[in-house]
C-alpha positions in Angstrom: 0.0 0.0 -0.1 3.0 2.3 0.3 3.3 3.0 -3.4 -0.5 3.5 -3.8 -0.4 6.0 -0.9 2.5 7.9 -2.5 0.6 8.3 -5.9 -2.8 9.2 -4.1 -1.0 12.1 -2.2 -2.6 15.7 -2.9 0.7 17.0 -4.6 0.6 14.2 -6.9 -2.7 14.3 -7.8 -2.5 18.1 -8.3 0.7 17.8 -10.6 -1.3 15.1 -12.6 -4.1 17.4 -13.2 -1.8 20.5 -14.0 -0.1 18.1 -16.3 -3.7 17.5 -18.1 -4.5 21.0 -18.2 -1.3 21.9 -19.9 -1.7 19.1 -22.5 -5.4 20.2 -23.3 -4.1 23.8 -23.4 -1.5 22.9 -26.1 -4.0 20.6 -27.8 -6.2 23.7 -28.1 -3.6 26.1 -29.2 -2.6 23.5 -31.9 -6.1 23.2 -33.3 -6.7 26.7 -33.5 -3.6 27.6 -35.3 -4.5 24.9 -37.6 -8.1 26.3 -38.4 -6.8 30.0 -38.2 -4.4 29.5 -41.1 -7.4 28.0 -43.1 -9.7 30.8 -42.1 -7.4 33.7 -42.4 -7.8 33.8 -46.3 -11.6 34.0 -45.7 -11.7 36.5 -43.1 -9.4 38.5 -45.2 -11.6 38.1 -48.3 -14.6 39.1 -46.1 -12.9 42.2 -44.5 -11.9 43.2 -47.9 -15.5 43.0 -49.5 -16.8 44.7 -46.3 -14.3 47.7 -47.0 -15.3 48.0 -50.8 -19.2 48.0 -49.9 -18.2 50.6 -47.0 -16.3 52.6 -49.4 -18.9 52.4 -52.4 -21.5 53.7 -50.2 -20.1 57.0 -49.8 -20.0 57.5 -53.8 -23.4 56.0 -53.8 -24.9 58.4 -51.5 -23.4 61.4 -53.1 -24.9 59.9 -56.7 -28.3 59.5 -54.7 -28.2 63.2 -53.7 -27.4 64.2 -57.0 -30.2 62.3 -58.6 -32.5 63.5 -55.8 -31.7 67.2 -56.7 -32.7 66.3 -60.4 -35.7 64.3 -59.8 -37.5 66.6 -57.5 -38.2 69.3 -59.9 -39.6 66.4 -62.1 -41.8 65.2 -59.4 -43.4 68.8 -59.1 -43.9 68.8 -62.6 -45.3 65.5 -62.6 -47.7 66.3 -59.9 -48.6 69.4 -62.0 -49.3 67.5 -65.1 -51.4 64.9 -63.4 -53.8 67.6 -62.0 -53.9 69.1 -65.7 -54.8 65.6 -66.7 -57.3 65.2 -64.2 -59.1 68.5 -64.9 -59.0 68.0 -68.7 -60.4 64.3 -68.0 -63.3 66.0 -65.9 -63.9 68.5 -68.7 -64.0 65.8 -71.4 -66.6 63.6 -69.2 -68.7 66.7 -68.7 -68.8 67.3 -72.5 -69.7 63.8 -73.2 -72.5 63.8 -70.5 -73.7 67.2 -72.0 -73.6 65.7 -75.7 -75.6 62.8 -74.5 -78.2 65.1 -72.6 -78.5 67.1 -75.8 -78.8 64.3 -78.0 -81.8 62.9 -75.8 -83.2 66.5 -75.8 -83.1 66.6 -79.6 -84.7 63.0 -79.7 -87.6 64.2 -77.7 -87.9 67.2 -79.8 -88.0 65.1 -82.8 -90.6 62.7 -81.1 -92.5 65.7 -80.2 -92.5 67.0 -83.6 -93.6 63.7 -84.9 -96.3 63.2 -82.5 -97.8 67.0 -83.4 -97.4 65.9 -87.1 -99.4 62.8 -86.8 -101.8 64.8 -84.6 -102.4 67.3 -87.6 -102.7 64.6 -89.9 -105.3 62.7 -87.9 -107.3 66.1 -87.3 -107.0 66.9 -90.9 -108.2 63.4 -92.0 -111.0 63.7 -89.6 -112.0 66.9 -90.5 -111.9 66.0 -94.0 -114.4 63.2 -93.4 -116.6 65.1 -91.0 -117.3 68.6 -92.0 -118.7 71.0 -89.6 
């Protein structure tokens, strides 16, 4: 039992745990260094793309500002033209409605004239057959 007691002393157990932790740390560092060498080019590419996007945004913002200055007067002109179109459309619709009403009135006038002419012919025929 003397050997077993010597191995199970706290100092020896602490030493074993420390050696295991050191081995685990070395293993983790080796894995990280291997993976980092594989991931470094991917990270650099992503970083380069991000910088291009960030740098390109300033130019795009400037272009958007320039185009906005050009578009604002056109938008105002478009709104004015839309209002004019709507006013013209309303006038056209009113004219069509008035034309339809006038046509209806002329039809009624023509029917009245036709009925009057028929009545006159009827009275003339009656008067000719029945003298007073």
